[in-house]
N, C-alpha and C positions, 0 to 999 in steps of 0.2 A: 957524158957526165960521170964522175966517179961514184961508185956505189956508196949509199948511205951517208952522204954528207949531211951535216945538220941543216935542217929546214929545206932539204932538197925535195922536189916534187916530181912525181910521174903523172902526167895527164894521160888518161886512158880513154880512147874513143873507138867504140865498135862501129863498123860501117857495112852497109849492104845496099847497093843500087842507088847511092845518093852522092855521086862524085862531085857534082856542082855545089851542092849544099856543104859537103865536107870541106871543099877548098875555101868556102866563105868562113867556115868555122875555124880553119887553120889560120887564116889571115888575122883573125881576132886573137887566137892563142899565141902567135909569135909576137904580138904587140903587148903582152902582159908586162905590167910594171913590176918586174921581178928579175933578179940577176939571171941572165941566160945560162950561166954555168951551173945554176941551181935548179933548173927544171928541164925535163925532157918530155917529148910527146910520143906516145905509142899508139899507132893506128892498127886496128885488127880487122882485116878484111874477112868477113864471115861468109866466104864461099862465092864471091863475085869473080867471074873470069878475069884473069890478069890483063888481057888485052884491052879491057874497058877503062884502065887507069891511065890513059894517055895524058889527060890534063893534069892529073894529080902528080904523075911522075915529072912532068915538065915543071910544075910548081916546086916540087921538092928539090930539084937540081939547083934552084936559085937560093935555097936557104942553107946557111952555114950554122947559125945559132938561132934558137936552141936546137939540140939534137932531136931529129925526128926519125922514128923507125916505123916501117910498114911491115906488118906480119900477116901472113896468109894462113887460113885454115879452111877445112871443109865446113859447109854450113852446119852449125850446131846451135845457133841462137845467140842473142845478145848477151845473156848471162855468161855463157861459156866464153864468148869473145872477151868480155871484161875480165874474167878470171885469167885468161891467157895473158892479157896485157899487164895485169897486176903482178903475176908471177915473174914475167920478164923484166919488170920495172926495177930501177935502181934507187928510186927515191925513198926518203923517210916517210913521206906522205903520198897518198893517192888522191887525185881529183878525177872524178868521172864526169864526162860530158857526153851528150849525144851528138851525132853528126849533123844535126839541124839546130844546134844551139849556138848563140853568139855571146861569148863571155865578155863582160866589161873589163877594162884594162887592169883593175885592181882585184879581180875575182880571186885568183889563187893566193894573192897576198893576204886577203881577208879570210880565206879559208884557213891558212896556216896560222894567222893571228889567233883565231878562235881555238884551233886545235892545240895550240901551245899553252892555253890557259890551264887545261887539265887533261890528263891522258885518256880518260874514259868517256870521251864524247865523239859523236859524229857531227859534222858540220853540214846541215842542209841549207843550201843556198836558195836565194830568191829566184823564181822563174817568172818572167814576164812575157806576154805575147809581143812579138815584133810588129812594128807598124806595117810591115810587108806580109805578115802571115794571113792565112785565110780567116774569114769570119767565123768559121767553125772552130778554129784553134783559139781565137780570141774569146769565144763563148766558153770554151772548156776551161781556160785558165782564169778568166776574170769573173765569170758568172756561175758556171756549174761547179767548179772545184776551187773556190777561193780560200779553202780551209787553212792552208799554210799561213796565210796572212792573218787569220782570225785566232789561231791557237796561240797559247802561251809559248814561252821560249822552249820548253821541253815538249817535243812532239811524240814522246813515247817511241814506238817503233816505225813511225811513218816516214819513209824515205823515198825520194824520187831521184833516180840516177842521172837525170838530165843535168844535175848540178849538185854534186856531192863530194865532200872531203872527209877522209878518214886516215888514221895512221896505218901504214902498211902492215905492221906487225899484228895489229888487231884484226885487220881484214883476213890475213892468213890464218890466224888463230880461230876465227869464226867458222872456218870450213868453206869459205867462198860462197858465191851465188850457187844455188841449186840449179843445175842445167836442165832439170826436168820441168821447170817452170818457164813457160814461154812469155808470160806477162806476170805482173806483180812480184817478180823475183826480188825486187828491191824491198818490198814490204816484208817478204818472207825472210830475207836476210836480216832486216831490221829487227824482226821479232826474235831471232836467235841471238843477235847482239845484246838485246835487252835482257832476254831470259837467261842465257848461258854465261854472258860476260859482264852482266850488270852495267851495261853502257847506257848512255843517254843520247838521243838524237836532238840536237839543238838547232833552232831556226836562226840562220845567219842572214839578216837582211842586207848586209853590206857586200856579200858575195853574190853578184847579180849576173844572170844570163838572160838573153832574149831568145825566145823559142820561135822558130820560123817553119811553118809546115803548110803544105798545100791540101791537107786533109779536108774531106767534105762530110756531109751527113751520113752517106753510105759507109765510108770507112770508119767513122765514129761509131756507128751501130755495130760493125764487125768487131771493133776493138772492145766494145762493151760486152759483146757476146763471149769473146775469148776471156775477158776478165771474170765473167760468171763461171766459166769452166775452171779457171785457175783458183777461184774461191773454194770450189769443191776440193781441189787438190790440197789447198791450205788446211781445210778442216780435217781432211783424212790424215794429213801428216802430223798435225799438232792436236793434242787432246784438248777438248773444249775447256775443261777446268783450268788447264795451264794457260790457254789462250786468254781467257777472260781475266785471269789474275794479272796479266801484263798489259791489259787494254783498258785505259780509262774511258769512261762512258762517252765523251764527245766524239771519239774516233773509232768506235768498235766496228770491226769488219764482220758483220753478221750475215747469215744467209738472206738472200732477197725474199720479199714477202711470199708466203706460201700460196696465196691466191693466184700468183702468176704461174704456178705449176699447171693450173687448169686453163689459164687464159692464153698462154703463149702460142698454142696451136691454132688460134683463131685468125692469125694474120697470114693471109695468102701472099705469095710472091708478087702476084698482080697488084694487090692492095699496097704492098710495101713499095713497089716501083712508082705507084701513083703518089704516095706520100713523099718519096724522094724528090719527085718532080715538083710537088707543091712547095717543099722546103727551098729548093733551088730558086723557084720563082719569087718566093718571099724574100730570100736573101738578096736577089738582084734588085728587088723593089726597095729594100731597106738601104742598100748601098747608094741608091740613086736619090732617095728622099730623106734618109736619116730620121725617119719617123719612129719615135720610141715605142709606139703601140705595136708596130710591126716587129720590132726587136723583141718585145715581151712575148709576142705570139710565137716567134721562132724559138725563143728560149724555153717556153712551155713545152713545145713539141720535143725538143732535145731532152728535157728532164723526163718526160713520160717514156720516151723510147730508150733512154739510158737505163731506167729501172726495168723496163720490159726486156731489154736485151740481157741484162744481168740475170734476170729470172729465167729466161730461156736457156742461157748458157749453163746456169747452175742446176736447175731442176731437170733440164733435158739431159744432163750428163749422168744423172743418178739412175742406176738400174736396180741393183741390190746393194744397199748400204746400211749397215747396222749403226753407222755413226750418226746419221740424221734421220729423224722420224717426222711424222705428221705434227708433232708437238714442237718442232724447231722454232726458235724465236724469230720474230719478224725484224726486218732491218729498219733502222731509223731513217728519217728523211734525207739526212746528209750522207749520201752514198760516197764511198771512196772512189778515187779516180783510177 
């Protein structure tokens, strides 16, 4: 693809240890209803040994259009991999997908359509759980974090890079993803786009991807734990007054409730293992019976432990911090993903 053609698109997909899922994603990407000469796909391998890409290499040999490039780097995290792909890209626009998302045929076309309306917006696409995804993943997108569907068109700085479109020049001007963030790096970038460049993140319900993940309760808990740690990073990097100024009330990213600071040490590893087993059994029972009462019970456990893990990650990371004190505000019920 020639550099900077009008309406040209670079699709950036970071990947690590998900070759089979990545090939499924690529099959969807190459079927986009968009001129193949106007888009390219850049895959950034974030440290996986090269010999493990046999199936991918075989797949790439069969594809002539669109242009697909595979870039390798040492393991530095998804944010760094996305930065690398964006810098190497030739497109006027960037579309970020994950290696376990399946874009609809008109996905990038609808991202470009919205981005062409005005220059100062980011296009946040719709993310739906795939029918083949795990029950945990369905709960996350449909029940625990349905906020993207509930908010108005302007999402403030709330971005999810599993399905995101932005003009490349604005992305570069923003300073890119902060590679120090191993999670919520998309929210952190979104905050800087809003604060420093006066941009707006708009919900684009016509740019659709399906998310397909094998994650379970244990991996969900670990992810929530890492999110809690990243929240502390966020508050340390950005002054509270500046943060609150750019955060409308419905989607504030505030510290987890202070009471969890005292409670998180009460959960032993033995007790947690027992809870994981309990959730697994409940999920099996629900998939067999489709009983809504069982689903509500599972969802309640997820909500409780999402909050618990956020608190454990956040307050457990604090040693000596002048930024946050015992008078820190408590979080609202609708915690961010």
